[in-house]
OpenMM code with the backbone's topology and positions (N, CA, C; nanometers):
from openmm import Vec3, app, unit

residues = "MET HIS GLU TYR SER ILE ALA LYS TYR VAL LEU ASP SER THR LEU SER SER ILE GLY GLU THR PRO PRO GLU ARG VAL SER LYS VAL VAL ILE SER ILE GLY LYS MET ALA GLY VAL VAL PRO GLU SER LEU ASP MET TYR LEU LYS LEU LEU ALA GLN GLU VAL GLY LEU THR ARG ALA VAL PHE GLU ILE VAL VAL ASN PRO VAL GLU PHE LYS CYS ASN GLN CYS GLY GLN THR PHE GLU PRO ASN LYS GLU LEU PHE TRP CYS PRO HIS CYS GLY SER SER ASN VAL THR PHE VAL ARG GLY ASN GLU MET ALA ILE ASP TYR LEU GLU ILE GLU GLU GLU GLY PRO".split()
positions = [
    Vec3(7.3527, 11.2862, 5.9696),
    Vec3(7.3599, 11.4217, 5.9686),
    Vec3(7.2429, 11.5007, 6.0381),
    Vec3(7.1343, 11.4329, 6.0665),
    Vec3(7.0225, 11.4897, 6.1419),
    Vec3(7.0604, 11.5244, 6.2827),
    Vec3(7.1691, 11.4725, 6.3258),
    Vec3(7.2205, 11.4941, 6.4737),
    Vec3(7.2363, 11.6509, 6.4865),
    Vec3(7.2824, 11.7055, 6.3743),
    Vec3(7.3019, 11.8567, 6.3761),
    Vec3(7.1716, 11.9309, 6.4151),
    Vec3(7.0622, 11.8945, 6.3495),
    Vec3(6.9213, 11.9507, 6.3741),
    Vec3(6.8773, 11.9173, 6.5102),
    Vec3(6.9131, 11.7963, 6.5592),
    Vec3(6.8699, 11.7656, 6.6964),
    Vec3(6.9469, 11.8423, 6.7985),
    Vec3(7.0781, 11.8562, 6.7749),
    Vec3(7.1610, 11.9389, 6.8661),
    Vec3(7.1199, 12.0738, 6.8726),
    Vec3(7.0784, 12.1315, 6.7578),
    Vec3(7.0350, 12.2748, 6.7546),
    Vec3(6.8871, 12.2847, 6.8367),
    Vec3(6.8124, 12.1866, 6.8210),
    Vec3(6.6850, 12.1864, 6.8894),
    Vec3(6.7099, 12.1823, 7.0438),
    Vec3(6.8101, 12.0921, 7.0869),
    Vec3(6.8336, 12.0773, 7.2278),
    Vec3(6.8900, 12.2068, 7.2852),
    Vec3(6.9785, 12.2676, 7.2117),
    Vec3(7.0262, 12.4061, 7.2495),
    Vec3(6.9254, 12.5033, 7.2590),
    Vec3(6.8387, 12.5126, 7.1495),
    Vec3(6.7252, 12.6147, 7.1571),
    Vec3(6.6413, 12.5975, 7.2582),
    Vec3(6.6046, 12.4626, 7.2963),
    Vec3(6.5188, 12.4293, 7.4046),
    Vec3(6.5746, 12.4696, 7.5426),
    Vec3(6.7153, 12.4413, 7.5550),
    Vec3(6.7782, 12.4720, 7.6748),
    Vec3(6.7750, 12.6205, 7.6973),
    Vec3(6.7954, 12.6972, 7.5972),
    Vec3(6.8057, 12.8482, 7.6126),
    Vec3(6.6709, 12.8973, 7.6447),
    Vec3(6.5635, 12.8414, 7.5853),
    Vec3(6.4221, 12.8775, 7.6109),
    Vec3(6.3902, 12.8420, 7.7607),
    Vec3(6.4369, 12.7212, 7.8094),
    Vec3(6.4124, 12.6853, 7.9429),
    Vec3(6.4633, 12.7724, 8.0445),
    Vec3(6.5842, 12.8294, 8.0152),
    Vec3(6.6515, 12.9008, 8.1281),
    Vec3(6.6122, 13.0509, 8.1345),
    Vec3(6.5301, 13.0913, 8.0299),
    Vec3(6.4810, 13.2247, 8.0290),
    Vec3(6.5941, 13.3357, 8.0373),
    Vec3(6.5857, 13.4152, 8.1334),
    Vec3(6.6667, 13.5263, 8.1490),
    Vec3(6.8068, 13.4860, 8.2159),
    Vec3(6.8195, 13.3627, 8.2634),
    Vec3(6.9378, 13.3217, 8.3241),
    Vec3(7.0600, 13.3210, 8.2203),
    Vec3(7.1792, 13.3705, 8.2556),
    Vec3(7.2767, 13.3764, 8.1576),
    Vec3(7.3182, 13.2365, 8.1203),
    Vec3(7.3324, 13.2079, 7.9905),
    Vec3(7.3620, 13.0726, 7.9445),
    Vec3(7.4902, 13.0139, 7.9967),
    Vec3(7.5898, 13.0900, 8.0322),
    Vec3(7.7161, 13.0393, 8.0854),
    Vec3(7.6993, 12.9760, 8.2338),
    Vec3(7.5742, 12.9949, 8.2858),
    Vec3(7.5524, 12.9315, 8.4207),
    Vec3(7.5061, 12.7900, 8.4061),
    Vec3(7.4656, 12.7477, 8.2865),
    Vec3(7.4191, 12.6051, 8.2599),
    Vec3(7.5486, 12.5235, 8.2719),
    Vec3(7.5474, 12.4372, 8.3696),
    Vec3(7.6693, 12.3407, 8.3806),
    Vec3(7.6474, 12.2007, 8.3302),
    Vec3(7.5177, 12.1607, 8.3034),
    Vec3(7.4973, 12.0246, 8.2649),
    Vec3(7.3668, 12.0169, 8.1938),
    Vec3(7.3616, 11.9369, 8.0843),
    Vec3(7.2382, 11.9114, 8.0173),
    Vec3(7.2343, 11.7631, 7.9895),
    Vec3(7.1334, 11.6929, 8.0454),
    Vec3(7.1268, 11.5416, 8.0338),
    Vec3(7.0114, 11.5178, 7.9341),
    Vec3(7.0544, 11.4358, 7.8296),
    Vec3(6.9718, 11.3962, 7.7300),
    Vec3(6.9494, 11.2428, 7.7258),
    Vec3(6.8388, 11.1937, 7.7009),
    Vec3(6.8114, 11.0456, 7.6948),
    Vec3(6.7607, 11.0178, 7.5492),
    Vec3(6.8225, 10.9070, 7.4989),
    Vec3(6.7752, 10.8729, 7.3627),
    Vec3(6.7703, 10.7241, 7.3670),
    Vec3(6.6688, 10.6648, 7.3026),
    Vec3(6.6554, 10.5224, 7.2870),
    Vec3(6.7432, 10.4640, 7.1882),
    Vec3(6.7740, 10.3424, 7.1992),
    Vec3(6.8657, 10.2699, 7.1027),
    Vec3(6.8103, 10.2728, 6.9651),
    Vec3(6.6753, 10.2750, 6.9510),
    Vec3(6.6138, 10.2699, 6.8238),
    Vec3(6.5737, 10.4112, 6.7677),
    Vec3(6.6205, 10.5229, 6.8416),
    Vec3(6.5881, 10.6553, 6.7898),
    Vec3(6.6564, 10.7027, 6.6717),
    Vec3(6.7540, 10.6174, 6.6231),
    Vec3(6.8138, 10.6586, 6.4963),
    Vec3(6.9097, 10.7689, 6.5097),
    Vec3(6.9678, 10.7840, 6.6276),
    Vec3(7.0647, 10.8930, 6.6584),
    Vec3(7.1959, 10.8233, 6.6935),
    Vec3(7.3088, 10.8780, 6.6414),
    Vec3(7.4354, 10.8372, 6.6739),
    Vec3(7.4954, 10.9285, 6.7797),
    Vec3(7.4940, 10.8755, 6.9059),
    Vec3(7.5291, 10.9575, 7.0194),
    Vec3(7.6654, 11.0325, 7.0059),
    Vec3(7.7604, 10.9738, 6.9496),
    Vec3(7.8920, 11.0432, 6.9282),
    Vec3(7.8796, 11.1594, 6.8357),
    Vec3(7.7965, 11.1529, 6.7304),
    Vec3(7.7733, 11.2650, 6.6394),
    Vec3(7.6934, 11.3748, 6.7012),
    Vec3(7.5919, 11.3372, 6.7828),
    Vec3(7.5098, 11.4358, 6.8553),
    Vec3(7.6058, 11.5078, 6.9613),
    Vec3(7.6855, 11.4387, 7.0320),
    Vec3(7.7693, 11.4928, 7.1307),
    Vec3(7.8625, 11.5957, 7.0567),
    Vec3(7.9192, 11.5625, 6.9429),
    Vec3(8.0139, 11.6482, 6.8681),
    Vec3(7.9403, 11.7859, 6.8331),
    Vec3(7.8158, 11.7711, 6.7755),
    Vec3(7.7425, 11.8882, 6.7430),
    Vec3(7.7069, 11.9696, 6.8631),
    Vec3(7.6635, 11.9072, 6.9693),
    Vec3(7.6362, 11.9840, 7.0872),
    Vec3(7.7447, 12.0713, 7.1344),
    Vec3(7.8659, 12.0022, 7.1542),
    Vec3(7.9847, 12.0769, 7.1936),
    Vec3(8.0159, 12.1918, 7.1000),
    Vec3(8.0102, 12.1692, 6.9718),
    Vec3(8.0445, 12.2690, 6.8740),
    Vec3(7.9454, 12.3905, 6.8739),
    Vec3(7.8183, 12.3570, 6.8724),
    Vec3(7.7161, 12.4746, 6.8690),
    Vec3(7.6931, 12.5363, 7.0009),
    Vec3(7.7270, 12.4671, 7.1151),
    Vec3(7.7060, 12.5307, 7.2418),
    Vec3(7.7911, 12.6515, 7.2632),
    Vec3(7.9044, 12.6565, 7.2082),
    Vec3(8.0009, 12.7657, 7.2165),
    Vec3(7.9292, 12.8916, 7.1436),
    Vec3(7.8672, 12.8707, 7.0330),
    Vec3(7.8132, 12.9793, 6.9597),
    Vec3(7.6893, 13.0388, 7.0326),
    Vec3(7.6252, 12.9670, 7.1119),
    Vec3(7.5001, 13.0205, 7.1886),
    Vec3(7.5366, 13.0655, 7.3355),
    Vec3(7.6567, 13.0463, 7.3669),
    Vec3(7.6932, 13.0975, 7.5068),
    Vec3(7.6943, 12.9893, 7.6125),
    Vec3(7.6617, 12.8697, 7.5758),
    Vec3(7.6685, 12.7566, 7.6746),
    Vec3(7.8006, 12.7079, 7.6856),
    Vec3(7.8923, 12.7948, 7.7336),
    Vec3(8.0306, 12.7664, 7.7307),
    Vec3(8.0794, 12.6750, 7.8366),
    Vec3(8.0066, 12.6525, 7.9463),
    Vec3(8.0481, 12.5744, 8.0428),
    Vec3(7.9608, 12.4405, 8.0642),
    Vec3(7.8707, 12.4344, 7.9642),
    Vec3(7.7753, 12.3198, 7.9679),
    Vec3(7.8433, 12.1835, 7.9330),
    Vec3(7.8228, 12.0834, 8.0248),
    Vec3(7.8704, 11.9432, 7.9846),
    Vec3(7.7390, 11.8739, 7.9428),
    Vec3(7.7502, 11.7933, 7.8394),
    Vec3(7.6383, 11.7233, 7.7830),
    Vec3(7.6538, 11.5759, 7.8087),
    Vec3(7.5487, 11.5234, 7.8784),
    Vec3(7.5498, 11.3733, 7.9062),
    Vec3(7.4353, 11.3146, 7.8286),
    Vec3(7.4823, 11.2131, 7.7379),
    Vec3(7.3731, 11.1498, 7.6644),
    Vec3(7.3601, 11.0004, 7.7180),
    Vec3(7.2390, 10.9783, 7.7670),
    Vec3(7.2026, 10.8448, 7.8240),
    Vec3(7.1252, 10.7706, 7.7218),
    Vec3(7.1882, 10.6455, 7.6827),
    Vec3(7.1173, 10.5647, 7.5779),
    Vec3(7.0243, 10.4538, 7.6478),
    Vec3(6.9053, 10.4690, 7.6248),
    Vec3(6.8078, 10.3760, 7.6885),
    Vec3(6.7964, 10.2435, 7.6021),
    Vec3(6.7714, 10.1375, 7.6653),
    Vec3(6.7495, 10.0103, 7.5936),
    Vec3(6.6112, 10.0097, 7.5216),
    Vec3(6.6094, 9.9102, 7.4331),
    Vec3(6.4872, 9.8767, 7.3620),
    Vec3(6.4084, 9.7801, 7.4507),
    Vec3(6.2813, 9.7932, 7.4616),
    Vec3(6.2025, 9.7107, 7.5431),
    Vec3(6.0744, 9.6680, 7.4754),
    Vec3(6.0439, 9.5376, 7.4785),
    Vec3(5.9244, 9.4848, 7.4260),
    Vec3(5.8520, 9.4111, 7.5342),
    Vec3(5.7134, 9.3982, 7.5119),
    Vec3(5.6333, 9.3282, 7.6127),
    Vec3(5.5696, 9.2112, 7.5249),
    Vec3(5.5747, 9.1033, 7.5844),
    Vec3(5.5089, 8.9730, 7.5296),
    Vec3(5.3570, 8.9777, 7.5561),
    Vec3(5.2797, 8.9746, 7.4441),
    Vec3(5.1299, 8.9641, 7.4677),
    Vec3(5.0873, 8.8361, 7.5088),
    Vec3(5.1746, 8.7323, 7.4922),
    Vec3(5.1389, 8.5982, 7.5383),
    Vec3(5.1520, 8.5767, 7.6886),
    Vec3(5.2711, 8.5973, 7.7448),
    Vec3(5.3083, 8.5750, 7.8825),
    Vec3(5.3104, 8.6957, 7.9708),
    Vec3(5.3143, 8.8155, 7.9082),
    Vec3(5.3208, 8.9400, 7.9780),
    Vec3(5.4589, 8.9814, 8.0253),
    Vec3(5.5579, 8.9125, 7.9960),
    Vec3(5.6920, 8.9516, 8.0338),
    Vec3(5.7459, 9.0557, 7.9456),
    Vec3(5.8234, 9.1480, 8.0025),
    Vec3(5.8990, 9.2545, 7.9307),
    Vec3(6.0424, 9.2079, 7.9068),
    Vec3(6.1043, 9.2410, 7.7920),
    Vec3(6.2446, 9.1964, 7.7621),
    Vec3(6.3010, 9.2886, 7.6649),
    Vec3(6.4422, 9.2879, 7.6768),
    Vec3(6.5221, 9.3637, 7.5711),
    Vec3(6.5567, 9.2538, 7.4587),
    Vec3(6.5248, 9.2819, 7.3456),
    Vec3(6.5383, 9.1788, 7.2405),
    Vec3(6.6857, 9.1577, 7.2080),
    Vec3(6.7232, 9.0433, 7.1750),
    Vec3(6.8622, 9.0038, 7.1286),
    Vec3(6.8712, 9.0304, 6.9795),
    Vec3(6.9757, 9.0978, 6.9358),
    Vec3(6.9975, 9.1306, 6.8037),
    Vec3(6.8719, 9.1860, 6.7384),
    Vec3(6.8248, 9.1341, 6.6278),
    Vec3(6.7104, 9.1877, 6.5659),
    Vec3(6.5867, 9.0878, 6.5725),
    Vec3(6.5993, 8.9973, 6.6582),
    Vec3(6.4840, 8.9003, 6.6824),
    Vec3(6.3951, 8.9451, 6.7961),
    Vec3(6.2713, 8.9584, 6.7635),
    Vec3(6.1789, 9.0238, 6.8616),
    Vec3(6.0860, 8.9075, 6.9123),
    Vec3(6.1318, 8.7804, 6.9356),
    Vec3(6.0589, 8.6769, 6.9973),
    Vec3(6.0894, 8.6944, 7.1486),
    Vec3(5.9845, 8.6456, 7.2277),
    Vec3(5.9966, 8.6562, 7.3748),
    Vec3(6.0905, 8.5395, 7.4093),
    Vec3(6.1954, 8.5730, 7.4978),
    Vec3(6.2842, 8.4743, 7.5357),
    Vec3(6.2234, 8.3845, 7.6503),
    Vec3(6.1070, 8.4211, 7.7056),
    Vec3(6.0455, 8.3406, 7.8030),
    Vec3(5.9539, 8.2429, 7.7615),
    Vec3(5.8750, 8.2655, 7.6571),
    Vec3(5.7799, 8.1683, 7.6050),
    Vec3(5.7966, 8.1429, 7.4583),
    Vec3(5.8831, 8.2243, 7.3860),
    Vec3(5.9035, 8.2051, 7.2392),
    Vec3(5.8010, 8.2654, 7.1447),
    Vec3(5.7066, 8.3337, 7.1996),
    Vec3(5.6030, 8.3937, 7.1151),
    Vec3(5.6537, 8.5093, 7.0457),
    Vec3(5.6031, 8.5404, 6.9184),
    Vec3(5.6486, 8.6553, 6.8355),
    Vec3(5.5329, 8.7576, 6.8437),
    Vec3(5.4387, 8.7324, 6.9364),
    Vec3(5.3219, 8.8272, 6.9564),
    Vec3(5.3762, 8.9188, 7.0673),
    Vec3(5.4494, 9.0324, 7.0172),
    Vec3(5.5031, 9.1287, 7.1090),
    Vec3(5.4657, 9.2654, 7.0700),
    Vec3(5.4755, 9.3561, 7.1680),
    Vec3(5.4491, 9.4977, 7.1525),
    Vec3(5.5560, 9.5733, 7.1940),
    Vec3(5.6031, 9.6693, 7.1031),
    Vec3(5.7152, 9.7681, 7.1350),
    Vec3(5.6651, 9.8572, 7.2575),
    Vec3(5.7568, 9.8616, 7.3577),
    Vec3(5.7284, 9.9424, 7.4736),
    Vec3(5.8056, 10.0704, 7.4735),
    Vec3(5.9351, 10.0651, 7.4560),
    Vec3(6.0170, 10.1777, 7.4505),
    Vec3(6.1562, 10.1583, 7.3820),
    Vec3(6.2208, 10.2620, 7.3533),
    Vec3(6.3487, 10.2481, 7.2914),
    Vec3(6.3723, 10.3469, 7.1733),
    Vec3(6.2655, 10.4281, 7.1348),
    Vec3(6.2860, 10.5195, 7.0329),
    Vec3(6.2674, 10.6634, 7.0767),
    Vec3(6.2541, 10.6834, 7.2064),
    Vec3(6.2277, 10.8218, 7.2557),
    Vec3(6.3624, 10.9048, 7.2598),
    Vec3(6.3323, 11.0349, 7.2742),
    Vec3(6.4444, 11.1306, 7.2820),
    Vec3(6.3889, 11.2404, 7.3691),
    Vec3(6.4618, 11.2888, 7.4808),
    Vec3(6.4172, 11.3860, 7.5695),
    Vec3(6.5340, 11.4501, 7.6372),
    Vec3(6.5072, 11.5814, 7.6666),
    Vec3(6.6057, 11.6488, 7.7518),
    Vec3(6.5548, 11.6196, 7.9000),
    Vec3(6.6259, 11.5342, 7.9738),
    Vec3(6.5898, 11.4953, 8.1110),
    Vec3(6.5881, 11.6088, 8.2068),
    Vec3(6.7100, 11.6715, 8.2197),
    Vec3(6.7153, 11.8004, 8.3116),
    Vec3(6.8478, 11.8756, 8.2743),
    Vec3(6.8443, 11.9916, 8.3430),
    Vec3(6.9530, 12.0880, 8.3222),
    Vec3(6.9949, 12.1163, 8.4648),
    Vec3(7.1251, 12.1367, 8.4743),
    Vec3(7.1954, 12.1888, 8.6111),
    Vec3(7.2267, 12.3221, 8.5849),
    Vec3(7.1990, 12.4205, 8.6729),
    Vec3(7.2443, 12.5530, 8.6591),
    Vec3(7.3150, 12.5959, 8.7823),
    Vec3(7.4287, 12.6551, 8.7662),
    Vec3(7.5062, 12.7036, 8.8811),
    Vec3(7.4438, 12.8146, 8.9505),
    Vec3(7.4516, 12.8283, 9.0850),
    Vec3(7.3993, 12.9323, 9.1526),
    Vec3(7.4659, 13.0625, 9.1258),
    Vec3(7.3913, 13.1770, 9.1377),
    Vec3(7.4717, 13.3034, 9.1137),
    Vec3(7.5597, 13.3361, 9.2208),
    Vec3(7.6774, 13.3877, 9.1884),
    Vec3(7.7839, 13.4174, 9.2859),
    Vec3(7.7437, 13.5350, 9.3722),
    Vec3(7.8169, 13.5550, 9.4787),
    Vec3(7.7884, 13.6626, 9.5742),
    Vec3(7.7937, 13.8044, 9.5276),
] * unit.nanometer
topology = app.Topology()
chain = topology.addChain("A")
for resn in residues:
    res = topology.addResidue(resn, chain)
    for name in ("N", "CA", "C"):
        topology.addAtom(name, app.Element.getBySymbol(name[0]), res)
């Protein structure tokens, strides 16, 4: 259910970013989330679409990009995406690994239509 709060934050941030630009000119909002961010993309998309209408982002399409989880082996230096929930390096078998990415969440960019003639 926290996807509702995240959607609200994304929309508020979008409106803040566009300033005086009419919200109906926003055509696309691209959001990236890591696999381990604890966000259900389908739920976030549903709330974004629902709430966007209320704030005037009537033409906005929301694209949610899910980024993989990545670890780095402190033994051999290789980076890898873990299989299932096992965080051992597939190259050397070490469990001495460091989390690199996969829990991030960001608004990557907005696309805004040009003003008409």
